[in-house]
N, C-alpha and C positions, 0 to 999 in steps of 0.2 A: 633443594639445599645443596650447595657445592662447597666442599671443604678442601682447601689446598694444603692445610696442615691442621692436625688435631689441636695443637696449641702453639701459637706463634708469639706469645708474650714472654716476659722475663728472659730476654735473650742474653743479658749479661750474666744472670744467675746460671743459665744453661751452659754458657761458655765456661764459667767458673767450675761447674761440675765436671765438665769434660777434662779440664786441666788437672783437677784433683785426681780423677781416675788415672790419667796418664802418668802423673807423678807418684801414684800409689799411696796417696795420703788420704785414704778413706777411713773415717772413724765411725764406728757404730755405737749402739746403745746397749747397755747391759741388760735391759729388760725388753728388748725388741729382737725380732728375727734379724739375720745378718744383712738382709737387703734393705733395712731401714738405716739410713746414714745421716750423719751430721753435715749440714751444708756449709758450715763455717770451717775455715782452714785452722787446724790445730797443730802446733809444733810439738807440744808435750801434753800427753793425755794423763789426767789424774789417775792415781792408783785405783780408785774405785770406779773409774770410767764415768760415762754419762748415762743418765736415765731420763725418760720422759715422765715427769711428775703429774699427778692428778690435781687439778686446780680446786675442784669441789666435787660433790656427789653428782653434779650434772655433766661433768667433763668425762666423755667416753672415748677420747682420742687414743688412749693407750690400748683399749680393747679393739677399737676400730683398726688401728694400724697393725696390730698383731694379727687380726683376722685377714685383712686384705694382703698383707705381706706374705703370710703363710699360704694363702690360696693363689697368689700370683708370684711365685718365686723368680720368674724371669723379669719382673719389674723391679725398679729401684725407687725408694721413697726417700727423697732428700729433704730432711726436716730442719727447720730453723726453730730454736727454742729460746725462751726468755732467760735472763740470768738466774731465775728461780727454777728453771727446768720445765716450764710450762710450754706446751705446744703453741706455736705462733702460726706457721704455715708450712706447706710441704709442696714440693714439685715432684710429680711422678714421671719417671723416665722408663722407656723401653729401649734398651741399647742407646742409640743417639737420638731417639725420637721423643720429644716431650709430649706427654699425654694430658697434662692439665695441672691445675693448682687447687690445693685444698687449704682452707684458711679458717682459723678460729674467728668466727664472725662476731659473736657476742658472748663473752664469758659468763655474764650474769644470767643469760637465758640458756647457756649451753648450746648455742647455735653454731653450726659449722657450715661454711659455704663451699661450693664446688663450681669450678669454671673451666671451660675449654670451648673450642669453636663449635662443637655440636650443641652444647648447652646454650651458648650465646645466640646461635641462629634460631634455636627453638623458642627461647624466651621472648615475650612481647615487650616487657619493660626493663627487666634487669638482665645483666650479662652473667648471672650466676643462679644457682639453685641452692637453697639453704634448708637445713632441718635441725631439729633438736633431738631426733630419735636415732638410735644406733641402727635399727633395722632399715630405716629409710636411707641412712647414709650408705649402708652396704649396697642397697638397691641402686642408688644414684651412681655409685662407683662402677658397679657391674654393667650398667646400661650405657655409660658414656665414656668410661676410661679404658680404651683399648686402641691398638695401633690403627693407622689409617688403612681401610680396606681397599682391595683392588678396585671395587666399584667406585668408591670415593675418589681414588686416584685417577681413574679414567674419566669420571665426571669433571674433575678439575682440568684434565688434559683437553677434553672436548670444549670446555669453556674457554680455555686459553687459546685453542686453535680458532674458535669462532671469533674471539676478540681480535686475534692477529689478522684474520681474514678481513674483518670489518675495517680494521686500521689500514690495511693494504688497499682495500677498495676506496677508502677516503683519500689516501695518498695518490693513488693512480688517477682518480677523478680530478683531484686538485691539480695534478700535473697536466692532465689533458686540458682542463679549463685554462691553465696558465699558458699553454702553447696556443690554444685557440685565441686567447686574448692578445698574444703577441702578433698572431697573423692579422687579427682585426685591427690592431694599432698600426701595423704596417700598411694595410689597405687604406685605413683612414688617412694616414700621412700622404699616401699616393694621391688620394682623392683631393685633399686640401691643396696640394701643389699642382693639381691638374697634370699629373704625369701622363705623357702622351701614350707610352707603351701600355700603361694600366688602363687608360680609357679605351684604347684599341682592343684590349682583352675583353673589357666589359661589353663593348659593341659586338665583338665576335661571339660572345656568349649570350647575346640577345638581351642584355641588361641595360640598354640605353635608357629605358624608363626610370631605372633606379637612379641614374645620374641626374636626370631632370627632377625627380622627386626629392633628391637630396638637396639640390640647389634651392628648391622651393622651401624645404624645411629649414634650411639655414637662413633664408630670407625672413621667414616667419619668426624664427628665433630672435633675429635682430629687432623685428618690430615689437615683439613682446618685451624684450629687454629695454628698449627705449621707452615704451609706455610705463613700465614698472619704475624706471628711473625717474620719469616725470612725476609719478605719484609720490615717490619717496622724497624728491626734492621740492615738492610743492609747486611744480611747474604746470599746474592745471587745476581744475575745479570740478565738482560733482554737480550734475544737472538732473533734475527730475521734472517730468511733465506733470502738471497739476491742473486738470481741466483744460482750459484754453491758454493757460499761462505756463511759465516755467519757474522753478525754484532753483537758485544757485547757492552752493555752499562751498566755501573755501576757508577751512579752519586756520590756515597759515596767515590769511589776510584779515578776515573778519569772522569771528565765531558765530555771528548771527546770520542765518540764511536770508537771502534777498529774493524777492519775487519780481518778475518782469514779463512783459508781453513779447510775443515773437517779433513784432515789428520794431522792438527796441534793441534787437540783437545786432551786433556788428556783422558786416557782410561775411567776414571769414568764419565767424562762429556759425552763422546760418548755413554756410556751405558745408562745414564740418559736420554739423548736426544732420544735414540732409543726407550726407554720405553714410553716416552711422545708422540712420533710421532704416535705410534699405539693406543694411548688412545683417547677417544672421545674428541671433542672440549669442552672447559670449564671444564676440569676435572683435578684433582690432582693425582699425584703419590707420595705416601708417601716416603720421603727421596730423591726424585729426583727433584720435582718442580711442575710447573703448565703449562698446555697447553691452550693457548687462541684459537689458530686455527693451521692450518698446517704449518704456517710460523712464528708464534710468541709464545715465551715461556718465562718462568721464571725458571732459574736453580739455585738450592741451591749451595752455595759456597762449602760446605762440603757435598758431595753426600753420603748418607748413605742408602744403599739398603740391604735388608735382603731377603734371599731366603730360601725356605724350602729345607731340605735335599732330 
């Protein structure tokens, strides 16, 4: 559990409290210790002052505030009351450090809730702890409402340092990858333009094979792209060997498959199929088509085969 601040909510109310302190406009209650203050700005205080009234026999806030204020004279309890003088909520301060909020949770049950970062991190479902008993309220206050300890402060520091280091590691790695990418882009551009000096460098570095492999890879990329384009444009048909015959399917021309014998094939299709049959599974033959396996093929509508002299 890491706590950067004991209580970091109600920032506007906390700022208002600090202004009231600075201006010396702190108003107390006639029935409370001096460190229990009214959080509302008052220009003119009534002659009989202000008092925290008891809502009913279940309301123990007067007793509670008297007890905790008396036992914690270095704390300040800034209380908001209703027009009838009933306790609504309270922000607890230690000098300029907020320690938490205490609130009338349910007047009919007499329940009071307590919240700060310690409680919030400990609770599974709620961000507060509530009780209808005075003794339990005193215990909750004693166990959770105190200034940030040195250990808590240093745990927060260690977390912030680790977070900053992780962030820097990501930034440095990102910068390194960006620079490597720029180098790779530069090398790619040199290769594409067949830069003589760069090719000479590769040769002197013993990387002639990389150049040849790249040329072959680019050629293969073009073959695949042309075959894919033929499929997308309907410039071909699917062929499946079925016994001693073949079944042809071309959804763009006729959704009904047709069956024919090998001797009925056009010469260019027979030649393309012959090349594909001896090719490895999952391979392309430029100008002929694609072989999925020994019985399933894609044949270009216009077979274009080129042979060396």
